[in-house]
C-alpha positions as CSV (number, residue, x, y, z in Angstrom):
1,M,45.3,47.6,70.8
2,K,48.5,49.6,71.0
3,S,51.2,49.3,68.4
4,P,54.6,47.7,69.4
5,N,56.4,51.0,68.7
6,L,54.2,52.9,71.1
7,L,54.7,50.3,73.8
8,A,58.4,50.5,73.4
9,I,58.3,54.3,73.7
10,L,56.2,54.1,76.8
11,A,58.5,51.5,78.4
12,L,61.6,53.7,77.8
13,A,59.9,56.7,79.3
14,L,58.9,54.7,82.4
15,L,62.6,53.5,82.8
16,A,63.9,57.1,82.5
17,L,61.5,58.3,85.1
18,T,62.5,55.5,87.5
19,G,66.2,56.2,86.9
20,C,65.7,59.8,87.8
21,S,63.8,59.0,90.9
22,N,66.5,56.6,92.1
23,S,69.2,59.1,91.3
24,N,67.4,61.9,93.2
25,E,66.9,59.6,96.2
26,A,70.6,58.7,96.3
27,E,71.6,62.3,96.1
28,N,69.2,63.4,98.9
29,K,70.0,60.4,101.2
30,P,72.2,61.7,104.1
31,M,75.7,60.2,104.4
32,E,76.2,58.0,107.4
33,S,78.4,59.6,110.0
34,V,81.4,57.8,111.6
35,A,82.0,58.5,115.2
36,P,85.4,60.1,115.9
37,V,88.0,58.0,117.5
38,E,90.0,59.5,120.3
39,S,93.2,58.3,121.8
40,E,94.7,58.7,125.2
41,T,97.0,61.2,123.4
42,A,94.1,63.3,122.1
43,T,92.3,63.5,125.5
44,T,95.3,64.3,127.7
45,S,97.2,66.9,125.7
46,A,98.8,68.2,128.9
47,D,100.8,65.0,129.1
48,T,102.1,65.0,125.5
49,N,105.5,66.0,124.4
50,D,106.6,68.3,121.6
51,R,105.8,65.6,119.1
52,G,102.3,65.2,120.4
53,N,103.0,61.8,121.8
54,I,102.7,60.4,125.3
55,E,106.0,59.2,126.9
56,K,105.5,55.8,128.5
57,Q,107.5,53.5,130.8
58,I,107.5,49.8,130.7
59,G,104.3,48.4,132.3
60,E,102.2,51.6,131.8
61,E,99.0,51.3,130.0
62,G,98.0,53.1,126.8
63,S,94.5,53.2,125.4
64,V,92.2,54.3,122.6
65,T,88.7,55.3,123.4
66,G,85.5,56.1,121.5
67,E,83.2,59.0,121.3
68,H,81.7,58.4,124.7
69,N,84.9,57.2,126.4
70,E,84.2,53.6,125.5
71,N,87.5,51.6,125.7
72,I,88.2,50.3,122.1
73,Y,91.5,48.8,123.1
74,S,94.3,49.1,125.7
75,F,97.9,47.8,125.6
76,K,101.0,47.6,127.7
77,V,104.6,47.1,126.8
78,T,105.7,44.8,129.6
79,G,109.3,44.4,128.5
80,I,111.9,46.0,126.2
81,E,115.1,44.1,125.3
82,P,117.6,46.1,123.1
83,N,120.3,44.3,121.2
84,F,118.2,41.2,121.2
85,K,119.6,37.9,119.9
86,C,117.1,36.0,117.8
87,T,116.1,32.5,118.8
88,D,114.4,31.1,115.7
89,E,116.3,28.4,113.9
90,Y,116.1,30.3,110.6
91,A,117.1,33.7,112.1
92,Q,119.2,36.1,110.1
93,E,121.2,39.2,111.0
94,P,119.4,42.5,111.3
95,E,119.1,44.5,108.1
96,N,119.0,48.0,109.7
97,G,121.5,47.5,112.5
98,K,120.1,46.0,115.7
99,F,117.0,44.1,116.9
100,V,114.8,45.3,119.8
101,K,112.3,42.9,121.3
102,L,109.1,44.3,122.8
103,D,106.8,42.2,125.0
104,V,103.2,43.4,124.6
105,Q,99.8,42.8,126.0
106,V,96.7,43.9,124.2
107,S,93.0,43.8,125.1
108,T,90.2,44.8,122.7
109,A,86.5,45.7,123.1
110,D,83.5,43.7,121.8
111,A,82.7,43.6,118.1
112,K,79.8,46.2,118.3
113,T,82.0,48.8,120.0
114,M,84.8,48.3,117.5
115,K,82.4,48.5,114.6
116,D,80.6,51.6,115.9
117,Q,83.6,53.5,117.4
118,Y,86.6,52.4,115.3
119,Y,87.5,52.5,111.6
120,G,88.5,48.9,111.5
121,N,87.7,45.6,113.1
122,S,91.2,44.7,114.2
123,V,94.3,46.3,115.9
124,N,97.8,46.0,114.5
125,M,100.7,46.1,116.9
126,Q,103.3,44.5,114.6
127,A,106.6,46.2,113.5
128,G,105.0,48.2,110.7
129,A,103.0,50.3,113.3
130,W,106.2,51.5,115.0
131,K,108.9,54.0,114.0
132,Y,112.3,54.9,115.3
133,I,113.5,58.4,116.2
134,A,117.2,58.9,116.7
135,A,118.7,60.6,119.7
136,N,119.2,63.8,117.6
137,G,115.5,63.9,116.8
138,T,115.7,62.5,113.2
139,T,113.0,60.0,112.3
140,Y,114.4,56.9,110.6
141,N,113.0,56.5,107.1
142,G,113.4,52.7,106.8
143,Q,111.0,49.9,107.7
144,L,111.4,48.5,111.2
145,G,109.5,45.4,110.0
146,S,112.3,43.9,107.9
147,G,112.4,40.4,106.5
148,S,115.0,39.5,109.2
149,S,112.7,40.8,112.0
150,F,109.9,38.5,111.0
151,M,112.3,35.5,111.1
152,C,113.7,36.4,114.5
153,L,111.3,34.5,116.8
154,P,109.2,31.4,116.5
155,E,105.7,32.3,115.3
156,S,104.2,31.1,118.5
157,E,106.0,33.8,120.4
158,T,105.1,36.8,118.2
159,I,102.1,39.1,118.6
160,P,99.2,38.1,116.1
161,A,99.2,40.1,112.9
162,Q,95.6,41.2,113.5
163,I,93.9,41.4,116.9
164,G,90.2,41.2,116.6
165,P,87.3,42.1,118.9
166,N,87.0,40.9,122.4
167,E,90.5,39.4,122.5
168,K,93.3,39.4,125.0
169,V,96.7,38.6,123.6
170,T,100.3,38.6,124.6
171,G,103.3,38.3,122.4
172,S,106.5,39.9,121.2
173,V,107.3,42.4,118.5
174,I,110.8,42.5,116.9
175,L,111.9,45.9,115.6
176,D,114.9,46.1,113.3
177,V,116.4,49.5,114.2
178,P,119.5,51.4,113.2
179,A,120.6,52.1,116.9
180,T,119.3,51.6,120.4
181,D,120.0,55.1,121.9
182,G,116.8,56.7,120.4
183,T,113.1,56.4,120.9
184,I,110.5,54.0,119.5
185,V,107.0,55.2,118.8
186,Y,103.8,53.2,118.4
187,S,101.2,55.0,116.3
188,D,97.6,54.0,115.5
189,P,96.8,55.4,112.0
190,M,93.2,56.0,113.2
191,T,94.2,58.3,116.1
192,D,96.2,61.4,116.7
193,G,99.6,61.2,118.2
194,G,101.3,58.1,119.6
195,W,103.1,56.5,122.5
196,E,106.9,56.8,123.0
197,Y,109.5,54.6,124.7
198,D,113.0,55.8,125.3
199,L,115.4,52.9,124.5
200,S,118.4,54.7,126.2
201,K,116.8,54.3,129.7
């Protein structure tokens, strides 16, 4: 019969060996790789401007593709209305200067494609994903998604906050901009570059 002290020592030794084994396995286990996400901007560099963005017109499609050119999502700005007058009953005046209304269509891939080829499971097209560049080339530092911009339209008319897999949505985005003679840019943080729309045209 073994003494209790000896049993305790043996048990501790066994735990230490097990801990070392698990630690070594964790260190030696290869990290899972994430497939790179490419945008239309990254794959058609000849069409980009000096800012690395693609200049788009109303109705032209933009897209983000995966490692093997699988379409992750595509979108169109189908209408731009500068100096927009809000229609919601609780609407307020713009905080930055003027409202711009964008009408947008978005179509996303299935859940597996988005999981395997994208870094998130939803797409964001709301005001926070946009920025304003003045006519002199200066990027506006303020937020285009102000409190006033979110109260400009009835919720039923706005683009959903998160667009999930295998969805087709239409809706509007309200940008609170300092002026309407510059350029607005949509940028996906998961890709290089972005898509530009000239408000002065």
